[in-house]
C-alpha positions as CSV (number, residue, x, y, z in Angstrom):
1,M,118.8,-134.5,60.6
2,M,115.7,-133.1,58.1
3,E,112.8,-131.5,60.2
4,F,109.8,-132.8,56.7
5,G,110.0,-133.3,53.9
6,L,108.1,-135.3,50.6
7,I,110.1,-137.6,48.7
8,G,109.1,-139.1,45.4
9,E,110.9,-139.5,42.1
10,K,110.2,-136.2,40.7
11,L,109.1,-133.4,42.5
12,G,108.8,-130.7,40.3
13,H,105.3,-129.9,40.0
14,S,104.6,-130.8,42.9
15,F,102.3,-128.0,45.8
16,S,103.2,-129.2,48.6
17,P,105.8,-127.0,50.5
18,Q,102.8,-124.0,49.9
19,I,99.7,-126.1,51.1
20,H,102.4,-127.0,54.9
21,R,103.1,-123.2,55.1
22,C,99.7,-122.9,56.2
23,F,99.9,-125.2,58.8
24,G,102.8,-124.7,60.6
25,D,106.1,-123.2,61.1
26,Y,108.2,-126.5,60.5
27,D,110.8,-126.7,58.0
28,Y,109.3,-128.0,54.8
29,R,111.2,-130.0,52.0
30,L,111.1,-131.2,48.4
31,C,113.7,-134.9,48.0
32,P,113.4,-136.3,44.5
33,L,115.4,-139.1,45.1
34,S,116.1,-142.6,43.1
35,R,115.1,-145.5,44.3
36,Q,118.9,-146.3,46.3
37,D,119.2,-142.9,47.7
38,M,115.0,-142.8,49.3
39,E,115.9,-146.6,50.7
40,A,119.4,-145.1,52.1
41,L,117.5,-141.9,53.3
42,V,114.3,-144.2,55.6
43,R,117.2,-146.2,56.6
44,S,119.2,-143.4,58.5
45,R,116.0,-141.9,60.3
46,Q,117.1,-138.6,59.7
47,F,114.2,-137.0,60.0
48,R,110.7,-136.1,61.6
49,G,108.3,-137.1,58.8
50,L,108.1,-137.6,55.5
51,N,105.6,-137.3,53.2
52,V,105.8,-140.2,49.8
53,T,104.8,-139.9,46.7
54,I,105.6,-141.4,43.4
55,P,106.4,-144.2,42.8
56,Y,107.6,-145.1,46.5
57,K,104.0,-145.5,48.3
58,Q,104.5,-149.3,48.7
59,A,108.3,-149.2,48.4
60,V,108.3,-148.2,51.8
61,L,106.6,-150.6,53.9
62,P,108.5,-152.9,54.0
63,L,111.8,-150.5,55.4
64,C,109.2,-149.3,58.2
65,D,108.8,-150.2,61.9
66,E,105.4,-150.4,61.8
67,I,101.9,-149.5,59.6
68,S,98.9,-148.2,60.6
69,D,95.7,-150.1,60.0
70,T,94.7,-147.5,57.4
71,A,98.3,-148.1,55.4
72,R,97.5,-151.7,55.6
73,A,94.8,-152.1,54.8
74,V,95.2,-149.5,51.7
75,G,98.4,-151.4,50.8
76,S,100.6,-148.4,50.4
77,A,102.2,-145.2,52.6
78,N,102.0,-141.1,51.7
79,T,103.7,-140.9,55.9
80,L,106.2,-141.9,57.9
81,V,106.2,-140.6,61.2
82,M,110.0,-140.7,63.6
83,R,108.4,-141.3,67.0
84,D,110.2,-142.8,70.0
85,G,112.8,-143.8,68.1
86,R,110.2,-145.7,65.8
87,L,109.2,-145.3,61.9
88,T,105.5,-145.9,61.9
89,A,104.1,-146.1,58.4
90,Y,100.3,-143.8,57.6
91,N,98.0,-143.9,54.6
92,T,97.1,-140.0,54.4
93,D,95.4,-140.2,51.6
94,L,92.4,-141.8,51.9
95,S,90.9,-139.4,54.5
96,G,92.0,-136.4,52.0
97,F,90.2,-138.8,49.1
98,L,87.0,-139.4,51.2
99,L,86.7,-135.8,52.1
100,M,87.0,-134.2,48.3
101,L,84.6,-137.2,47.2
102,D,82.3,-135.7,50.1
103,R,83.0,-132.1,49.3
104,A,81.5,-132.6,45.7
105,G,78.7,-134.7,46.8
106,I,79.7,-137.8,45.3
107,A,78.6,-140.2,46.4
108,L,79.9,-144.0,46.4
109,A,77.2,-146.4,48.3
110,G,75.3,-148.9,46.6
111,K,77.0,-147.8,43.5
112,K,79.7,-149.3,40.3
113,A,82.1,-147.8,40.4
114,V,85.3,-148.0,37.4
115,I,89.1,-146.9,39.1
116,L,91.0,-146.1,35.8
117,G,94.6,-147.0,36.8
118,S,96.4,-149.4,38.9
119,G,98.9,-148.3,41.2
120,G,99.7,-147.1,44.6
121,T,96.5,-144.4,43.9
122,S,94.5,-146.5,42.0
123,L,94.6,-148.4,45.8
124,T,93.7,-145.3,47.4
125,A,90.7,-145.2,45.4
126,Q,89.9,-149.5,45.7
127,A,90.2,-148.8,49.3
128,A,87.6,-145.7,49.9
129,C,84.9,-148.1,47.6
130,R,85.4,-150.9,50.0
131,A,85.3,-147.6,53.0
132,R,81.6,-146.4,51.4
133,Q,80.1,-149.4,50.6
134,A,80.2,-148.9,46.9
135,R,78.5,-152.3,44.9
136,E,80.9,-152.7,42.8
137,A,84.5,-151.6,42.0
138,V,86.3,-152.1,38.5
139,V,90.1,-151.9,38.5
140,V,90.9,-151.0,34.8
141,S,94.1,-150.8,33.2
142,R,96.1,-151.2,29.8
143,H,97.3,-154.9,30.9
144,G,95.0,-155.9,33.7
145,Q,92.3,-158.6,33.9
146,V,90.1,-155.3,32.7
147,T,92.0,-153.6,29.7
148,Y,90.2,-150.1,28.4
149,D,88.8,-152.2,25.6
150,D,87.2,-154.8,28.1
151,L,86.2,-151.3,29.5
152,Y,84.1,-149.9,26.9
153,A,82.3,-153.3,26.0
154,R,81.4,-154.2,29.2
155,H,81.6,-151.6,31.9
156,T,80.1,-148.4,30.5
157,D,77.1,-148.3,32.9
158,A,79.1,-147.1,35.6
159,D,77.7,-144.6,38.3
160,V,81.2,-143.4,39.6
161,L,84.5,-142.8,37.0
162,I,87.9,-142.5,39.2
163,N,90.9,-141.3,37.5
164,A,94.1,-142.7,39.2
165,T,96.5,-142.4,36.6
166,P,98.1,-139.5,35.6
167,V,97.0,-139.1,31.8
168,G,96.5,-135.1,31.5
169,M,98.4,-134.2,33.9
170,Y,101.5,-131.4,33.4
171,P,103.0,-131.3,31.1
172,N,101.3,-133.2,29.4
173,N,98.1,-131.7,29.4
174,L,94.2,-131.2,28.1
175,A,94.8,-135.4,27.3
176,S,91.8,-137.7,28.5
177,P,92.4,-141.0,29.7
178,V,88.4,-142.4,28.9
179,D,86.0,-140.4,26.4
180,L,83.1,-139.2,29.0
181,G,80.6,-139.9,26.1
182,R,80.6,-143.1,26.3
183,F,78.8,-143.0,30.0
184,S,75.4,-143.1,30.1
185,R,74.9,-143.2,34.2
186,L,77.6,-141.5,35.7
187,S,76.5,-139.5,38.8
188,G,80.4,-138.2,39.4
189,V,83.5,-137.7,38.2
190,A,86.5,-138.0,40.4
191,D,90.3,-137.2,39.4
192,V,93.0,-137.4,42.1
193,I,95.3,-135.1,39.3
194,Y,95.8,-131.3,40.9
195,N,98.2,-129.7,37.5
196,P,95.7,-128.8,35.6
197,A,93.0,-127.0,38.0
198,R,90.8,-128.8,35.3
199,T,91.7,-131.5,33.5
200,A,90.3,-132.2,29.9
201,L,87.6,-134.9,32.0
202,L,86.9,-132.6,34.7
203,M,85.8,-130.3,31.7
204,D,84.1,-133.5,29.9
205,A,81.9,-133.6,33.6
206,E,81.7,-129.9,34.0
207,E,80.1,-129.6,30.0
208,R,77.6,-132.9,31.0
209,G,76.2,-131.7,34.6
210,I,77.7,-134.6,36.3
211,P,79.9,-133.7,39.5
212,C,83.4,-133.6,39.7
213,A,86.0,-133.2,41.6
214,G,89.7,-132.2,41.3
215,G,93.3,-133.3,42.9
216,L,93.8,-130.5,44.7
217,W,91.3,-130.6,47.7
218,M,92.7,-134.5,47.9
219,L,96.5,-133.2,48.2
220,A,95.4,-130.1,50.4
221,A,93.6,-132.7,52.5
222,Q,96.4,-135.7,53.1
223,G,98.6,-132.6,53.6
224,W,96.2,-131.8,56.7
225,Y,96.4,-135.3,58.4
226,A,100.1,-135.5,57.9
227,A,100.6,-133.0,59.3
228,R,99.0,-133.2,62.3
229,L,100.5,-136.5,62.7
230,F,104.1,-134.9,62.0
231,L,103.6,-132.3,64.8
232,G,101.7,-134.5,66.9
233,R,98.6,-132.6,68.0
234,D,95.1,-130.9,66.2
235,I,95.2,-128.7,63.6
236,P,91.9,-126.9,63.0
237,E,89.8,-127.0,59.7
238,D,90.2,-124.2,58.5
239,R,93.6,-124.5,58.2
240,L,92.5,-126.8,55.5
241,A,90.3,-124.5,53.6
242,L,93.5,-121.8,54.1
243,A,95.2,-123.6,52.4
244,Y,93.8,-124.8,49.4
245,R,92.7,-121.0,48.6
246,A,96.1,-120.2,48.8
247,V,97.4,-122.6,46.5
248,R,94.6,-121.8,43.7
249,R,95.3,-118.3,44.6
250,Q,98.8,-118.9,44.0
251,T,99.0,-121.2,40.3
252,L,95.9,-120.2,38.9
253,N,96.4,-118.1,36.0
254,L,94.3,-114.6,35.2
255,V,93.2,-114.9,31.9
256,L,91.9,-111.7,29.8
257,V,89.2,-111.9,27.3
258,G,87.5,-109.3,25.0
259,M,87.4,-107.3,21.8
260,P,90.3,-106.2,20.3
261,G,91.1,-102.9,21.9
262,S,88.9,-103.1,24.5
263,G,92.9,-102.0,26.6
264,K,93.3,-106.7,27.6
265,S,97.1,-106.0,27.0
266,T,97.3,-102.9,29.0
267,L,95.4,-104.3,32.1
268,G,97.3,-107.5,31.8
269,R,100.8,-105.4,32.6
270,L,98.7,-103.6,35.4
271,A,97.7,-107.0,36.4
272,A,101.2,-108.8,36.8
273,E,102.6,-105.8,38.5
274,R,100.1,-106.0,40.6
275,L,100.5,-109.9,41.1
276,G,104.1,-110.0,41.0
277,R,103.6,-112.5,38.3
278,Q,104.9,-112.7,34.5
279,F,102.9,-111.2,31.7
280,V,102.3,-113.0,28.7
281,D,101.3,-110.9,25.7
282,L,100.2,-114.3,23.3
283,D,99.7,-111.6,20.3
284,A,102.8,-110.4,21.1
285,E,104.1,-114.2,21.5
286,I,103.2,-115.2,17.9
287,E,104.7,-111.7,16.5
288,K,107.8,-112.6,18.1
289,T,108.5,-115.7,15.3
290,Q,106.0,-114.8,12.1
291,G,106.6,-110.6,13.2
292,P,103.7,-108.4,12.8
293,I,99.9,-109.9,13.0
294,P,98.6,-107.4,9.7
295,A,101.1,-109.2,7.7
296,I,101.1,-112.5,9.0
297,F,96.8,-112.0,7.4
298,A,98.1,-110.5,4.7
299,R,100.5,-113.7,3.8
300,Q,99.6,-116.3,5.2
301,G,95.2,-115.4,5.8
302,E,92.9,-115.7,8.7
303,A,93.4,-119.3,9.3
304,A,97.3,-119.7,9.1
305,F,97.3,-117.0,12.2
306,R,94.4,-119.4,13.9
307,D,96.7,-122.0,13.6
308,M,99.6,-119.9,15.7
309,E,96.9,-118.7,18.3
310,S,95.6,-122.4,18.6
311,Q,99.5,-123.4,19.1
312,T,100.3,-120.1,21.4
313,V,97.2,-120.9,23.7
314,R,98.1,-124.6,24.3
315,R,101.9,-123.6,25.3
316,F,100.9,-121.4,27.5
317,G,97.2,-121.8,28.7
318,R,99.1,-125.2,30.8
319,E,101.2,-123.5,33.1
320,S,100.8,-121.9,36.0
321,A,100.6,-118.3,38.0
322,L,100.8,-116.0,34.4
323,V,99.1,-113.2,33.1
324,I,97.5,-114.0,30.1
325,A,96.3,-110.9,27.2
326,T,94.6,-113.0,24.5
327,G,93.9,-111.9,21.5
328,G,90.5,-110.5,20.4
329,G,89.4,-113.9,18.3
330,A,90.9,-116.6,20.6
331,V,87.9,-118.0,21.8
332,L,86.2,-118.4,18.6
333,R,87.3,-122.0,18.6
334,K,86.4,-124.0,21.2
335,E,90.1,-126.0,21.9
336,N,91.6,-122.4,23.4
337,V,89.0,-121.5,25.4
338,R,89.5,-125.2,27.2
339,A,93.2,-124.5,27.2
340,L,92.5,-121.3,29.1
341,R,89.9,-122.6,31.7
342,Q,92.2,-125.2,32.6
343,N,94.2,-123.6,35.3
344,A,93.0,-119.6,34.7
345,V,90.2,-117.7,35.7
346,V,88.9,-115.8,32.7
347,A,87.6,-112.1,33.2
348,W,85.9,-110.4,29.7
349,I,87.6,-106.9,30.0
350,R,84.2,-105.4,28.1
351,R,84.8,-102.1,26.1
352,P,82.4,-99.5,24.7
353,A,82.2,-100.5,20.6
354,E,82.7,-96.1,20.1
355,Q,86.3,-96.9,22.2
356,L,87.8,-99.2,20.9
357,N,91.3,-98.4,19.2
358,M,90.9,-100.4,15.3
359,E,94.8,-99.1,14.6
360,G,96.5,-102.4,13.2
361,R,94.0,-104.6,14.0
362,P,93.1,-106.6,10.7
363,L,89.4,-107.2,11.2
364,S,88.5,-104.5,12.6
365,A,89.4,-102.0,9.5
366,D,85.5,-100.3,10.3
367,R,83.4,-99.6,12.1
368,E,80.4,-101.6,10.3
369,A,82.5,-104.6,10.6
370,L,83.4,-104.1,14.4
371,L,80.3,-103.9,15.5
372,R,78.8,-107.0,13.5
373,M,82.2,-109.0,15.0
374,E,81.3,-107.5,18.8
375,Q,77.6,-108.8,17.9
376,Q,79.1,-112.2,16.6
377,R,81.8,-112.8,19.8
378,T,80.2,-111.9,22.8
379,P,78.1,-115.3,23.4
380,L,82.0,-116.9,22.9
381,Y,83.2,-114.3,25.2
382,R,80.3,-114.8,27.8
383,A,80.9,-118.3,27.9
384,A,84.2,-118.7,28.1
385,A,84.8,-115.6,31.0
386,D,84.4,-116.3,34.5
387,F,83.3,-112.9,35.3
388,D,82.8,-109.6,32.7
389,V,84.5,-106.0,33.7
390,Q,84.0,-103.0,32.1
391,N,86.6,-101.1,30.6
392,D,85.7,-97.7,30.1
393,A,86.6,-95.0,32.4
394,A,90.2,-95.1,34.4
395,P,92.8,-98.0,33.9
396,Q,92.9,-98.5,37.4
397,Q,89.4,-98.7,38.4
398,A,89.3,-101.8,36.1
399,L,92.1,-103.5,37.1
400,E,90.9,-103.4,41.0
401,R,87.5,-104.8,40.0
402,I,89.8,-107.6,37.9
403,L,91.6,-108.1,41.0
404,E,88.7,-108.6,43.2
405,G,87.2,-110.8,40.2
406,F,90.7,-112.9,41.0
407,D,90.2,-113.4,44.0
408,A,87.1,-114.5,44.4
409,C,87.0,-117.1,41.5
410,A,90.4,-118.6,42.8
411,C,89.3,-119.0,46.5
412,D,86.0,-120.9,45.7
413,E,85.8,-122.6,42.6
414,R,82.2,-123.4,43.2
415,A,81.3,-119.8,42.4
416,Q,84.2,-119.7,39.6
417,S,82.1,-123.0,38.0
418,E,78.5,-121.1,38.3
419,H,80.8,-118.2,36.1
420,V,80.2,-115.5,38.9
421,G,80.2,-111.7,38.8
422,H,78.5,-111.4,34.8
423,S,76.8,-107.6,34.7
């Protein structure tokens, strides 16, 4: 008999086991199931409790003995609990969603909300709009009553935008369901996606100064509510914050940017060893297939190299729990910065120009050229990074400062968004 777990069709990206470890010492498994196998498991009642995700949140309702008022009001369930021989369906997504909005300061009362998507998560967003007395809630889908063409023609006056679609979710990172620039009145943007930590939609909102929230807090919060139902007892709220911080620290990449020769690769290897993570040197990845970088510059030119660099940044920037050392010019393209920042804490490694290693670097042929490059790139490093670290003494000293900055930003994304730590 299984104790607890998560059922759904595809669960490879789930963070639920890490979250539930913060709530109690119980067995929690991931169970990817076909529709037939899902129904067989639920009917068997051979478990104490289950979380339910896409695409079974509505399909489980007829299989239960009782349906809670919230699950009935939402029209879907994400938590099933066996108690006294009866299976009850609950919905903790709604409470998690509302906590996510509250934490970000996104109000719905009296507002016009646009909800992208019409699936099970959309039902939760619609219930939240009712619970918080939104003035209007417009549901947008490709083939529903309100299409995306209708959205741009009639609903760009929305106050709050909620993405309840999988557009932008790993592995299809950096896609956005809408053009945020066409909405002039937004006071809040919420995206239920939690991998990556920052979707393209959220990064667009951040750039415009719009309060926004990603789905990881909702995921942790619904898990906290579900765990209380599983165990039949209260769990202190500080465990919720612990779960959220733990998953962020476990999953966010650590990215090092800075001038060529500033020590990014050396420090990156040391950081990866300390954190028990894979180290990725983006320049080395390019050289694996294209040969030495000076030869690429000589044979194909800088523009061709930058295209290779952007492709490599996109490839690794979407992953999780890596330590990544970038090439010195990776920040020259905005698309690269977004690809790196979507799932990472970014550290700017600084070293005095006279200490930079110039050997084998095609754009640092002489000291004067290096100084011009530093002047050009410094504002770009500053804008891309969450904190900076001076690397002008023993590498171990810089490493400790990197790890301290990573922990601070991973545990508090609000500090990260304010780019704390610049000195």
